[in-house]
All heavy atoms as TSV, in Angstrom:
chain	resi	resn	atom	element	x	y	z
A	1	MET	N	N	-107.448	-11.544	-48.610
A	1	MET	CA	C	-107.513	-12.965	-48.744
A	1	MET	C	C	-108.063	-13.271	-50.124
A	1	MET	O	O	-108.945	-12.623	-50.639
A	1	MET	CB	C	-108.481	-13.510	-47.690
A	1	MET	CG	C	-108.554	-14.979	-47.519
A	1	MET	SD	S	-107.005	-15.873	-47.223
A	1	MET	CE	C	-106.743	-15.910	-45.572
A	2	MET	N	N	-107.532	-14.290	-50.713
A	2	MET	CA	C	-107.938	-14.632	-52.118
A	2	MET	C	C	-109.145	-15.516	-52.109
A	2	MET	O	O	-109.309	-16.443	-51.289
A	2	MET	CB	C	-106.757	-15.353	-52.814
A	2	MET	CG	C	-107.038	-15.705	-54.227
A	2	MET	SD	S	-105.468	-15.674	-55.100
A	2	MET	CE	C	-105.999	-15.470	-56.711
A	3	ASP	N	N	-110.062	-15.300	-53.032
A	3	ASP	CA	C	-111.265	-16.087	-53.207
A	3	ASP	C	C	-110.990	-17.261	-54.090
A	3	ASP	O	O	-110.772	-17.117	-55.277
A	3	ASP	CB	C	-112.400	-15.225	-53.757
A	3	ASP	CG	C	-113.710	-15.993	-53.942
A	3	ASP	OD1	O	-113.883	-16.987	-53.225
A	3	ASP	OD2	O	-114.482	-15.594	-54.814
A	4	TRP	N	N	-110.987	-18.459	-53.509
A	4	TRP	CA	C	-110.713	-19.730	-54.263
A	4	TRP	C	C	-111.996	-20.422	-54.711
A	4	TRP	O	O	-111.892	-21.555	-55.208
A	4	TRP	CB	C	-109.842	-20.654	-53.392
A	4	TRP	CG	C	-108.475	-20.125	-53.185
A	4	TRP	CD1	C	-108.066	-19.444	-52.074
A	4	TRP	CD2	C	-107.391	-20.228	-54.066
A	4	TRP	NE1	N	-106.755	-19.170	-52.215
A	4	TRP	CE2	C	-106.304	-19.554	-53.454
A	4	TRP	CE3	C	-107.210	-20.771	-55.329
A	4	TRP	CZ2	C	-105.035	-19.507	-54.042
A	4	TRP	CZ3	C	-105.946	-20.665	-55.911
A	4	TRP	CH2	C	-104.907	-20.022	-55.279
A	5	SER	N	N	-113.111	-19.814	-54.628
A	5	SER	CA	C	-114.374	-20.495	-54.975
A	5	SER	C	C	-114.477	-20.795	-56.474
A	5	SER	O	O	-115.176	-21.745	-56.875
A	5	SER	CB	C	-115.567	-19.665	-54.554
A	5	SER	OG	O	-115.566	-18.421	-55.219
A	6	TRP	N	N	-113.767	-20.035	-57.338
A	6	TRP	CA	C	-113.795	-20.321	-58.744
A	6	TRP	C	C	-113.153	-21.568	-59.176
A	6	TRP	O	O	-113.413	-22.100	-60.232
A	6	TRP	CB	C	-113.131	-19.156	-59.502
A	6	TRP	CG	C	-111.684	-18.979	-59.174
A	6	TRP	CD1	C	-111.097	-18.312	-58.132
A	6	TRP	CD2	C	-110.551	-19.623	-59.870
A	6	TRP	NE1	N	-109.757	-18.457	-58.108
A	6	TRP	CE2	C	-109.396	-19.247	-59.199
A	6	TRP	CE3	C	-110.486	-20.493	-60.950
A	6	TRP	CZ2	C	-108.133	-19.707	-59.570
A	6	TRP	CZ3	C	-109.211	-20.892	-61.351
A	6	TRP	CH2	C	-108.049	-20.510	-60.674
A	7	ILE	N	N	-112.343	-22.176	-58.319
A	7	ILE	CA	C	-111.631	-23.375	-58.694
A	7	ILE	C	C	-112.329	-24.644	-58.216
A	7	ILE	O	O	-111.942	-25.754	-58.570
A	7	ILE	CB	C	-110.147	-23.324	-58.141
A	7	ILE	CG1	C	-109.274	-24.260	-58.962
A	7	ILE	CG2	C	-110.117	-23.661	-56.680
A	7	ILE	CD1	C	-107.825	-24.018	-58.755
A	8	ALA	N	N	-113.417	-24.492	-57.476
A	8	ALA	CA	C	-114.135	-25.627	-56.926
A	8	ALA	C	C	-114.841	-26.385	-58.085
A	8	ALA	O	O	-115.413	-25.811	-58.992
A	8	ALA	CB	C	-115.141	-25.156	-55.943
A	9	MET	N	N	-114.664	-27.740	-58.055
A	9	MET	CA	C	-115.287	-28.601	-59.046
A	9	MET	C	C	-115.916	-29.805	-58.343
A	9	MET	O	O	-115.401	-30.256	-57.331
A	9	MET	CB	C	-114.221	-29.160	-60.043
A	9	MET	CG	C	-113.596	-28.109	-60.956
A	9	MET	SD	S	-112.257	-28.795	-61.997
A	9	MET	CE	C	-113.040	-30.038	-62.849
A	10	PRO	N	N	-116.974	-30.338	-58.945
A	10	PRO	CA	C	-117.538	-31.572	-58.409
A	10	PRO	C	C	-116.532	-32.664	-58.510
A	10	PRO	O	O	-115.624	-32.702	-59.386
A	10	PRO	CB	C	-118.753	-31.858	-59.253
A	10	PRO	CG	C	-118.997	-30.617	-60.039
A	10	PRO	CD	C	-117.754	-29.822	-60.049
A	11	LEU	N	N	-116.591	-33.659	-57.617
A	11	LEU	CA	C	-115.612	-34.738	-57.618
A	11	LEU	C	C	-115.663	-35.617	-58.863
A	11	LEU	O	O	-114.620	-36.024	-59.366
A	11	LEU	CB	C	-115.920	-35.670	-56.370
A	11	LEU	CG	C	-114.754	-36.467	-55.905
A	11	LEU	CD1	C	-113.523	-35.600	-55.618
A	11	LEU	CD2	C	-115.144	-37.197	-54.631
A	12	ASP	N	N	-116.822	-35.791	-59.498
A	12	ASP	CA	C	-116.886	-36.588	-60.736
A	12	ASP	C	C	-116.230	-35.823	-61.879
A	12	ASP	O	O	-115.591	-36.452	-62.740
A	12	ASP	CB	C	-118.350	-36.926	-61.085
A	12	ASP	CG	C	-119.203	-35.719	-61.290
A	12	ASP	OD1	O	-118.885	-34.647	-60.784
A	12	ASP	OD2	O	-120.282	-35.844	-61.979
A	13	ALA	N	N	-116.230	-34.518	-61.874
A	13	ALA	CA	C	-115.539	-33.748	-62.901
A	13	ALA	C	C	-113.998	-33.848	-62.726
A	13	ALA	O	O	-113.294	-33.927	-63.756
A	13	ALA	CB	C	-115.971	-32.277	-62.876
A	14	VAL	N	N	-113.547	-33.875	-61.512
A	14	VAL	CA	C	-112.133	-34.023	-61.256
A	14	VAL	C	C	-111.692	-35.424	-61.714
A	14	VAL	O	O	-110.654	-35.572	-62.348
A	14	VAL	CB	C	-111.837	-33.835	-59.761
A	14	VAL	CG1	C	-110.384	-34.237	-59.427
A	14	VAL	CG2	C	-112.100	-32.441	-59.326
A	15	ALA	N	N	-112.506	-36.461	-61.433
A	15	ALA	CA	C	-112.170	-37.776	-61.878
A	15	ALA	C	C	-112.120	-37.896	-63.393
A	15	ALA	O	O	-111.214	-38.512	-63.930
A	15	ALA	CB	C	-113.181	-38.802	-61.280
A	16	MET	N	N	-113.051	-37.275	-64.072
A	16	MET	CA	C	-113.075	-37.267	-65.562
A	16	MET	C	C	-111.841	-36.546	-66.126
A	16	MET	O	O	-111.239	-36.995	-67.051
A	16	MET	CB	C	-114.368	-36.682	-66.079
A	16	MET	CG	C	-114.494	-36.819	-67.556
A	16	MET	SD	S	-114.399	-38.506	-68.177
A	16	MET	CE	C	-115.965	-39.104	-67.703
A	17	LEU	N	N	-111.498	-35.422	-65.501
A	17	LEU	CA	C	-110.328	-34.636	-65.909
A	17	LEU	C	C	-109.064	-35.490	-65.782
A	17	LEU	O	O	-108.218	-35.554	-66.699
A	17	LEU	CB	C	-110.198	-33.391	-65.092
A	17	LEU	CG	C	-108.967	-32.521	-65.398
A	17	LEU	CD1	C	-109.069	-31.925	-66.738
A	17	LEU	CD2	C	-108.828	-31.470	-64.336
A	18	LEU	N	N	-108.886	-36.163	-64.655
A	18	LEU	CA	C	-107.732	-37.028	-64.413
A	18	LEU	C	C	-107.697	-38.205	-65.378
A	18	LEU	O	O	-106.626	-38.528	-65.943
A	18	LEU	CB	C	-107.689	-37.508	-62.946
A	18	LEU	CG	C	-107.371	-36.439	-61.901
A	18	LEU	CD1	C	-107.459	-37.019	-60.522
A	18	LEU	CD2	C	-106.009	-35.834	-62.157
A	19	LEU	N	N	-108.834	-38.825	-65.612
A	19	LEU	CA	C	-108.938	-39.937	-66.555
A	19	LEU	C	C	-108.582	-39.500	-67.953
A	19	LEU	O	O	-107.788	-40.183	-68.661
A	19	LEU	CB	C	-110.317	-40.558	-66.515
A	19	LEU	CG	C	-110.560	-41.775	-67.367
A	19	LEU	CD1	C	-109.707	-42.934	-66.884
A	19	LEU	CD2	C	-112.041	-42.144	-67.400
A	20	THR	N	N	-109.037	-38.363	-68.383
A	20	THR	CA	C	-108.716	-37.834	-69.720
A	20	THR	C	C	-107.250	-37.517	-69.838
A	20	THR	O	O	-106.621	-37.796	-70.824
A	20	THR	CB	C	-109.584	-36.575	-70.014
A	20	THR	OG1	O	-110.934	-36.914	-69.892
A	20	THR	CG2	C	-109.344	-36.058	-71.407
A	21	ALA	N	N	-106.689	-36.826	-68.768
A	21	ALA	CA	C	-105.310	-36.475	-68.816
A	21	ALA	C	C	-104.395	-37.721	-68.884
A	21	ALA	O	O	-103.412	-37.793	-69.679
A	21	ALA	CB	C	-104.946	-35.624	-67.608
A	22	VAL	N	N	-104.713	-38.742	-68.115
A	22	VAL	CA	C	-103.973	-39.981	-68.136
A	22	VAL	C	C	-104.070	-40.672	-69.468
A	22	VAL	O	O	-103.100	-41.179	-69.993
A	22	VAL	CB	C	-104.400	-40.913	-66.942
A	22	VAL	CG1	C	-103.785	-42.315	-67.126
A	22	VAL	CG2	C	-103.950	-40.314	-65.631
A	23	GLY	N	N	-105.227	-40.666	-70.087
A	23	GLY	CA	C	-105.454	-41.249	-71.394
A	23	GLY	C	C	-104.620	-40.591	-72.478
A	23	GLY	O	O	-104.004	-41.207	-73.320
A	24	ILE	N	N	-104.623	-39.232	-72.469
A	24	ILE	CA	C	-103.889	-38.508	-73.478
A	24	ILE	C	C	-102.410	-38.677	-73.235
A	24	ILE	O	O	-101.633	-38.902	-74.206
A	24	ILE	CB	C	-104.260	-37.019	-73.377
A	24	ILE	CG1	C	-105.662	-36.769	-73.915
A	24	ILE	CG2	C	-103.238	-36.120	-74.203
A	24	ILE	CD1	C	-106.216	-35.419	-73.698
A	25	TYR	N	N	-101.942	-38.672	-72.037
A	25	TYR	CA	C	-100.548	-38.895	-71.688
A	25	TYR	C	C	-100.067	-40.315	-72.140
A	25	TYR	O	O	-99.053	-40.492	-72.779
A	25	TYR	CB	C	-100.276	-38.712	-70.224
A	25	TYR	CG	C	-98.814	-38.905	-69.802
A	25	TYR	CD1	C	-97.884	-37.960	-70.119
A	25	TYR	CD2	C	-98.420	-40.080	-69.146
A	25	TYR	CE1	C	-96.575	-38.134	-69.742
A	25	TYR	CE2	C	-97.095	-40.260	-68.796
A	25	TYR	CZ	C	-96.212	-39.276	-69.073
A	25	TYR	OH	O	-94.890	-39.454	-68.706
A	26	GLY	N	N	-100.915	-41.278	-71.854
A	26	GLY	CA	C	-100.613	-42.652	-72.310
A	26	GLY	C	C	-100.523	-42.806	-73.827
A	26	GLY	O	O	-99.665	-43.468	-74.318
A	27	THR	N	N	-101.405	-42.113	-74.493
A	27	THR	CA	C	-101.410	-42.115	-75.991
A	27	THR	C	C	-100.148	-41.468	-76.519
A	27	THR	O	O	-99.517	-42.011	-77.436
A	27	THR	CB	C	-102.689	-41.399	-76.481
A	27	THR	OG1	O	-103.852	-42.042	-76.018
A	27	THR	CG2	C	-102.667	-41.434	-78.037
A	28	LEU	N	N	-99.705	-40.417	-75.912
A	28	LEU	CA	C	-98.534	-39.732	-76.357
A	28	LEU	C	C	-97.295	-40.578	-76.091
A	28	LEU	O	O	-96.362	-40.681	-76.931
A	28	LEU	CB	C	-98.330	-38.370	-75.670
A	28	LEU	CG	C	-99.306	-37.322	-76.134
A	28	LEU	CD1	C	-99.147	-36.030	-75.297
A	28	LEU	CD2	C	-99.082	-36.991	-77.581
A	29	ILE	N	N	-97.258	-41.260	-74.914
A	29	ILE	CA	C	-96.096	-42.161	-74.639
A	29	ILE	C	C	-96.103	-43.315	-75.628
A	29	ILE	O	O	-95.026	-43.691	-76.123
A	29	ILE	CB	C	-96.199	-42.649	-73.197
A	29	ILE	CG1	C	-96.000	-41.529	-72.204
A	29	ILE	CG2	C	-95.194	-43.781	-72.876
A	29	ILE	CD1	C	-94.618	-40.869	-72.288
A	30	LEU	N	N	-97.267	-43.888	-75.938
A	30	LEU	CA	C	-97.336	-44.996	-76.861
A	30	LEU	C	C	-96.884	-44.507	-78.238
A	30	LEU	O	O	-96.101	-45.237	-78.957
A	30	LEU	CB	C	-98.802	-45.519	-76.975
A	30	LEU	CG	C	-99.013	-46.635	-77.912
A	30	LEU	CD1	C	-98.250	-47.900	-77.480
A	30	LEU	CD2	C	-100.489	-46.934	-78.046
A	31	TYR	N	N	-97.295	-43.376	-78.692
A	31	TYR	CA	C	-96.881	-42.817	-79.969
A	31	TYR	C	C	-95.356	-42.646	-80.029
A	31	TYR	O	O	-94.735	-42.912	-81.043
A	31	TYR	CB	C	-97.594	-41.511	-80.288
A	31	TYR	CG	C	-97.061	-40.843	-81.518
A	31	TYR	CD1	C	-97.372	-41.344	-82.773
A	31	TYR	CD2	C	-96.251	-39.703	-81.470
A	31	TYR	CE1	C	-96.876	-40.735	-83.952
A	31	TYR	CE2	C	-95.740	-39.114	-82.576
A	31	TYR	CZ	C	-96.055	-39.635	-83.814
A	31	TYR	OH	O	-95.589	-39.049	-84.964
A	32	THR	N	N	-94.811	-42.104	-78.914
A	32	THR	CA	C	-93.356	-41.906	-78.858
A	32	THR	C	C	-92.617	-43.221	-78.944
A	32	THR	O	O	-91.592	-43.340	-79.670
A	32	THR	CB	C	-93.018	-41.216	-77.538
A	32	THR	OG1	O	-93.677	-39.960	-77.471
A	32	THR	CG2	C	-91.475	-40.920	-77.469
A	33	ARG	N	N	-93.137	-44.207	-78.287
A	33	ARG	CA	C	-92.504	-45.570	-78.342
A	33	ARG	C	C	-92.564	-46.139	-79.740
A	33	ARG	O	O	-91.618	-46.772	-80.208
A	33	ARG	CB	C	-93.128	-46.519	-77.351
A	33	ARG	CG	C	-92.928	-46.153	-75.940
A	33	ARG	CD	C	-91.521	-46.327	-75.511
A	33	ARG	NE	N	-91.382	-45.914	-74.125
A	33	ARG	CZ	C	-90.256	-45.924	-73.462
A	33	ARG	NH1	N	-89.188	-46.308	-74.039
A	33	ARG	NH2	N	-90.217	-45.555	-72.227
A	34	LEU	N	N	-93.680	-46.029	-80.409
A	34	LEU	CA	C	-93.865	-46.524	-81.744
A	34	LEU	C	C	-93.035	-45.776	-82.782
A	34	LEU	O	O	-92.473	-46.378	-83.672
A	34	LEU	CB	C	-95.351	-46.540	-82.156
A	34	LEU	CG	C	-96.257	-47.501	-81.425
A	34	LEU	CD1	C	-97.726	-47.300	-81.813
A	34	LEU	CD2	C	-95.855	-48.925	-81.669
A	35	ALA	N	N	-93.008	-44.461	-82.694
A	35	ALA	CA	C	-92.327	-43.651	-83.682
A	35	ALA	C	C	-90.810	-43.660	-83.423
A	35	ALA	O	O	-90.058	-43.457	-84.352
A	35	ALA	CB	C	-92.842	-42.237	-83.656
A	36	GLY	N	N	-90.406	-43.812	-82.175
A	36	GLY	CA	C	-88.976	-43.784	-81.857
A	36	GLY	C	C	-88.483	-42.396	-81.546
A	36	GLY	O	O	-89.019	-41.382	-82.060
A	37	LEU	N	N	-87.541	-42.289	-80.667
A	37	LEU	CA	C	-86.989	-40.987	-80.253
A	37	LEU	C	C	-86.315	-40.258	-81.394
A	37	LEU	O	O	-86.271	-39.060	-81.410
A	37	LEU	CB	C	-86.114	-41.135	-79.052
A	37	LEU	CG	C	-86.757	-41.562	-77.778
A	37	LEU	CD1	C	-85.680	-41.767	-76.687
A	37	LEU	CD2	C	-87.781	-40.566	-77.317
A	38	ARG	N	N	-85.761	-41.020	-82.365
A	38	ARG	CA	C	-85.079	-40.425	-83.472
A	38	ARG	C	C	-86.010	-39.564	-84.314
A	38	ARG	O	O	-85.586	-38.596	-84.913
A	38	ARG	CB	C	-84.429	-41.489	-84.298
A	38	ARG	CG	C	-83.051	-41.151	-84.803
A	38	ARG	CD	C	-82.494	-42.370	-85.440
A	38	ARG	NE	N	-81.488	-42.942	-84.619
A	38	ARG	CZ	C	-80.198	-42.717	-84.844
A	38	ARG	NH1	N	-79.827	-42.067	-85.903
A	38	ARG	NH2	N	-79.284	-43.239	-84.025
A	39	SER	N	N	-87.259	-39.941	-84.366
A	39	SER	CA	C	-88.247	-39.143	-85.170
A	39	SER	C	C	-88.401	-37.754	-84.594
A	39	SER	O	O	-88.686	-36.804	-85.300
A	39	SER	CB	C	-89.584	-39.824	-85.222
A	39	SER	OG	O	-90.164	-39.909	-83.941
A	40	PHE	N	N	-88.171	-37.550	-83.282
A	40	PHE	CA	C	-88.332	-36.240	-82.703
A	40	PHE	C	C	-87.112	-35.397	-82.943
A	40	PHE	O	O	-87.129	-34.129	-82.943
A	40	PHE	CB	C	-88.531	-36.349	-81.192
A	40	PHE	CG	C	-89.946	-36.836	-80.840
A	40	PHE	CD1	C	-90.121	-38.074	-80.266
A	40	PHE	CD2	C	-91.044	-36.044	-81.087
A	40	PHE	CE1	C	-91.374	-38.518	-79.948
A	40	PHE	CE2	C	-92.318	-36.498	-80.795
A	40	PHE	CZ	C	-92.487	-37.723	-80.237
A	41	SER	N	N	-85.928	-36.049	-83.215
A	41	SER	CA	C	-84.710	-35.247	-83.455
A	41	SER	C	C	-84.695	-34.734	-84.871
A	41	SER	O	O	-83.943	-33.857	-85.215
A	41	SER	CB	C	-83.493	-36.090	-83.160
A	41	SER	OG	O	-83.390	-37.140	-84.096
A	42	LYS	N	N	-85.521	-35.269	-85.799
A	42	LYS	CA	C	-85.520	-34.874	-87.205
A	42	LYS	C	C	-86.692	-34.002	-87.560
A	42	LYS	O	O	-87.014	-33.853	-88.741
A	42	LYS	CB	C	-85.561	-36.146	-88.073
A	42	LYS	CG	C	-84.319	-37.004	-87.956
A	42	LYS	CD	C	-84.443	-38.225	-88.807
A	42	LYS	CE	C	-83.259	-39.102	-88.713
A	42	LYS	NZ	N	-83.354	-40.281	-89.486
A	43	ILE	N	N	-87.380	-33.357	-86.570
A	43	ILE	CA	C	-88.562	-32.601	-86.908
A	43	ILE	C	C	-88.191	-31.271	-87.544
A	43	ILE	O	O	-87.202	-30.653	-87.159
A	43	ILE	CB	C	-89.512	-32.395	-85.752
A	43	ILE	CG1	C	-88.904	-31.567	-84.651
A	43	ILE	CG2	C	-89.977	-33.748	-85.200
A	43	ILE	CD1	C	-89.870	-31.222	-83.518
A	44	SER	N	N	-88.941	-30.813	-88.472
A	44	SER	CA	C	-88.756	-29.534	-89.134
A	44	SER	C	C	-89.547	-28.478	-88.335
A	44	SER	O	O	-90.259	-28.737	-87.374
A	44	SER	CB	C	-89.237	-29.567	-90.565
A	44	SER	OG	O	-90.664	-29.769	-90.581
A	45	SER	N	N	-89.404	-27.225	-88.763
A	45	SER	CA	C	-90.130	-26.176	-88.117
A	45	SER	C	C	-91.640	-26.292	-88.299
A	45	SER	O	O	-92.415	-26.009	-87.369
A	45	SER	CB	C	-89.673	-24.804	-88.626
A	45	SER	OG	O	-89.873	-24.698	-90.002
A	46	PHE	N	N	-92.064	-26.842	-89.438
A	46	PHE	CA	C	-93.458	-27.062	-89.648
A	46	PHE	C	C	-94.023	-28.162	-88.676
A	46	PHE	O	O	-95.053	-28.014	-88.110
A	46	PHE	CB	C	-93.692	-27.530	-91.113
A	46	PHE	CG	C	-95.177	-27.891	-91.368
A	46	PHE	CD1	C	-96.091	-26.860	-91.493
A	46	PHE	CD2	C	-95.560	-29.188	-91.482
A	46	PHE	CE1	C	-97.444	-27.160	-91.756
A	46	PHE	CE2	C	-96.872	-29.499	-91.727
A	46	PHE	CZ	C	-97.834	-28.503	-91.858
A	47	ASP	N	N	-93.206	-29.247	-88.526
A	47	ASP	CA	C	-93.622	-30.306	-87.566
A	47	ASP	C	C	-93.696	-29.739	-86.159
A	47	ASP	O	O	-94.551	-30.149	-85.357
A	47	ASP	CB	C	-92.606	-31.465	-87.632
A	47	ASP	CG	C	-92.600	-32.182	-88.960
A	47	ASP	OD1	O	-93.653	-32.155	-89.630
A	47	ASP	OD2	O	-91.584	-32.721	-89.288
A	48	PHE	N	N	-92.814	-28.876	-85.828
A	48	PHE	CA	C	-92.812	-28.230	-84.463
A	48	PHE	C	C	-94.074	-27.406	-84.312
A	48	PHE	O	O	-94.704	-27.480	-83.247
A	48	PHE	CB	C	-91.578	-27.400	-84.227
A	48	PHE	CG	C	-91.530	-26.723	-82.901
A	48	PHE	CD1	C	-91.282	-27.475	-81.760
A	48	PHE	CD2	C	-91.787	-25.349	-82.801
A	48	PHE	CE1	C	-91.286	-26.856	-80.507
A	48	PHE	CE2	C	-91.772	-24.695	-81.580
A	48	PHE	CZ	C	-91.533	-25.516	-80.453
A	49	ALA	N	N	-94.421	-26.660	-85.306
A	49	ALA	CA	C	-95.641	-25.821	-85.238
A	49	ALA	C	C	-96.907	-26.702	-85.111
A	49	ALA	O	O	-97.802	-26.349	-84.329
A	49	ALA	CB	C	-95.737	-24.914	-86.444
A	50	ILE	N	N	-96.925	-27.809	-85.829
A	50	ILE	CA	C	-98.054	-28.738	-85.732
A	50	ILE	C	C	-98.099	-29.332	-84.310
A	50	ILE	O	O	-99.199	-29.469	-83.733
A	50	ILE	CB	C	-97.988	-29.818	-86.808
A	50	ILE	CG1	C	-98.146	-29.194	-88.182
A	50	ILE	CG2	C	-98.960	-30.933	-86.560
A	50	ILE	CD1	C	-99.495	-28.571	-88.419
A	51	THR	N	N	-96.944	-29.694	-83.750
A	51	THR	CA	C	-96.911	-30.227	-82.406
A	51	THR	C	C	-97.441	-29.230	-81.380
A	51	THR	O	O	-98.189	-29.606	-80.493
A	51	THR	CB	C	-95.461	-30.665	-82.096
A	51	THR	OG1	O	-95.029	-31.582	-83.086
A	51	THR	CG2	C	-95.396	-31.287	-80.711
A	52	VAL	N	N	-97.021	-27.996	-81.498
A	52	VAL	CA	C	-97.499	-26.966	-80.578
A	52	VAL	C	C	-98.985	-26.809	-80.713
A	52	VAL	O	O	-99.761	-26.634	-79.739
A	52	VAL	CB	C	-96.733	-25.652	-80.801
A	52	VAL	CG1	C	-97.394	-24.509	-79.992
A	52	VAL	CG2	C	-95.279	-25.796	-80.388
A	53	GLY	N	N	-99.481	-26.788	-81.977
A	53	GLY	CA	C	-100.938	-26.670	-82.189
A	53	GLY	C	C	-101.717	-27.769	-81.590
A	53	GLY	O	O	-102.773	-27.596	-81.005
A	54	MET	N	N	-101.192	-29.008	-81.756
A	54	MET	CA	C	-101.873	-30.210	-81.151
A	54	MET	C	C	-101.868	-30.145	-79.603
A	54	MET	O	O	-102.831	-30.455	-78.973
A	54	MET	CB	C	-101.171	-31.483	-81.614
A	54	MET	CG	C	-101.413	-31.838	-83.074
A	54	MET	SD	S	-103.148	-32.067	-83.454
A	54	MET	CE	C	-103.431	-33.636	-82.626
A	55	GLY	N	N	-100.789	-29.643	-79.059
A	55	GLY	CA	C	-100.692	-29.434	-77.584
A	55	GLY	C	C	-101.719	-28.449	-77.125
A	55	GLY	O	O	-102.345	-28.604	-76.081
A	56	THR	N	N	-101.914	-27.381	-77.913
A	56	THR	CA	C	-102.985	-26.412	-77.565
A	56	THR	C	C	-104.344	-26.964	-77.631
A	56	THR	O	O	-105.193	-26.706	-76.711
A	56	THR	CB	C	-102.826	-25.184	-78.531
A	56	THR	OG1	O	-101.541	-24.677	-78.469
A	56	THR	CG2	C	-103.819	-24.106	-78.170
A	57	VAL	N	N	-104.615	-27.757	-78.615
A	57	VAL	CA	C	-105.926	-28.423	-78.729
A	57	VAL	C	C	-106.166	-29.369	-77.580
A	57	VAL	O	O	-107.231	-29.346	-76.972
A	57	VAL	CB	C	-106.047	-29.118	-80.072
A	57	VAL	CG1	C	-107.293	-30.010	-80.080
A	57	VAL	CG2	C	-106.099	-28.118	-81.194
A	58	LEU	N	N	-105.152	-30.166	-77.214
A	58	LEU	CA	C	-105.278	-31.101	-76.111
A	58	LEU	C	C	-105.488	-30.358	-74.781
A	58	LEU	O	O	-106.282	-30.804	-73.957
A	58	LEU	CB	C	-104.048	-32.028	-76.053
A	58	LEU	CG	C	-103.896	-33.009	-77.185
A	58	LEU	CD1	C	-102.655	-33.763	-77.061
A	58	LEU	CD2	C	-105.112	-33.927	-77.240
A	59	ALA	N	N	-104.746	-29.325	-74.564
A	59	ALA	CA	C	-104.890	-28.495	-73.330
A	59	ALA	C	C	-106.294	-27.888	-73.269
A	59	ALA	O	O	-106.919	-27.860	-72.229
A	59	ALA	CB	C	-103.798	-27.440	-73.258
A	60	GLY	N	N	-106.737	-27.383	-74.357
A	60	GLY	CA	C	-108.108	-26.856	-74.472
A	60	GLY	C	C	-109.153	-27.888	-74.153
A	60	GLY	O	O	-110.199	-27.608	-73.502
A	61	THR	N	N	-108.953	-29.114	-74.601
A	61	THR	CA	C	-109.870	-30.202	-74.322
A	61	THR	C	C	-109.922	-30.497	-72.843
A	61	THR	O	O	-110.960	-30.702	-72.232
A	61	THR	CB	C	-109.437	-31.464	-75.121
A	61	THR	OG1	O	-109.442	-31.169	-76.464
A	61	THR	CG2	C	-110.384	-32.610	-74.818
A	62	LEU	N	N	-108.730	-30.495	-72.201
A	62	LEU	CA	C	-108.696	-30.779	-70.770
A	62	LEU	C	C	-109.300	-29.656	-69.936
A	62	LEU	O	O	-109.927	-29.923	-68.909
A	62	LEU	CB	C	-107.261	-31.022	-70.307
A	62	LEU	CG	C	-106.614	-32.380	-70.743
A	62	LEU	CD1	C	-105.161	-32.388	-70.316
A	62	LEU	CD2	C	-107.371	-33.518	-70.194
A	63	LEU	N	N	-109.138	-28.468	-70.320
A	63	LEU	CA	C	-109.544	-27.308	-69.544
A	63	LEU	C	C	-110.994	-26.890	-69.831
A	63	LEU	O	O	-111.508	-26.039	-69.142
A	63	LEU	CB	C	-108.617	-26.180	-69.723
A	63	LEU	CG	C	-107.202	-26.455	-69.245
A	63	LEU	CD1	C	-106.263	-25.228	-69.575
A	63	LEU	CD2	C	-107.152	-26.723	-67.758
A	64	ASN	N	N	-111.583	-27.444	-70.876
A	64	ASN	CA	C	-112.986	-27.045	-71.187
A	64	ASN	C	C	-113.970	-27.565	-70.146
A	64	ASN	O	O	-113.883	-28.720	-69.759
A	64	ASN	CB	C	-113.307	-27.570	-72.622
A	64	ASN	CG	C	-114.576	-27.002	-73.176
A	64	ASN	OD1	O	-115.198	-26.133	-72.566
A	64	ASN	ND2	N	-114.989	-27.488	-74.334
A	65	ARG	N	N	-114.935	-26.758	-69.759
A	65	ARG	CA	C	-115.889	-27.205	-68.712
A	65	ARG	C	C	-116.908	-28.144	-69.270
A	65	ARG	O	O	-117.464	-28.993	-68.511
A	65	ARG	CB	C	-116.606	-25.960	-68.183
A	65	ARG	CG	C	-115.751	-25.175	-67.236
A	65	ARG	CD	C	-116.619	-24.110	-66.653
A	65	ARG	NE	N	-115.848	-23.454	-65.554
A	65	ARG	CZ	C	-116.055	-23.671	-64.291
A	65	ARG	NH1	N	-116.981	-24.548	-63.886
A	65	ARG	NH2	N	-115.303	-23.094	-63.354
A	66	GLU	N	N	-117.306	-28.073	-70.556
A	66	GLU	CA	C	-118.358	-28.960	-71.033
A	66	GLU	C	C	-117.800	-30.332	-71.407
A	66	GLU	O	O	-116.846	-30.536	-72.022
A	66	GLU	CB	C	-118.954	-28.341	-72.296
A	66	GLU	CG	C	-119.946	-27.229	-71.964
A	66	GLU	CD	C	-119.252	-25.857	-71.896
A	66	GLU	OE1	O	-118.290	-25.664	-72.644
A	66	GLU	OE2	O	-119.604	-25.049	-71.032
């Protein structure tokens, strides 16, 4: 049987995680609407690397315990 105790979080931490995730998602949707979909079709390899880096930072922010 697998021990699932490592995934337990207080309810306020879950609420903060969801609030942060919704805020980041909303910001990305707003940016996409302002910049336009055509801006994503013209990205260079450097822009792609920056986008992946920003995604890593955002994921790290969401998954950080502090």
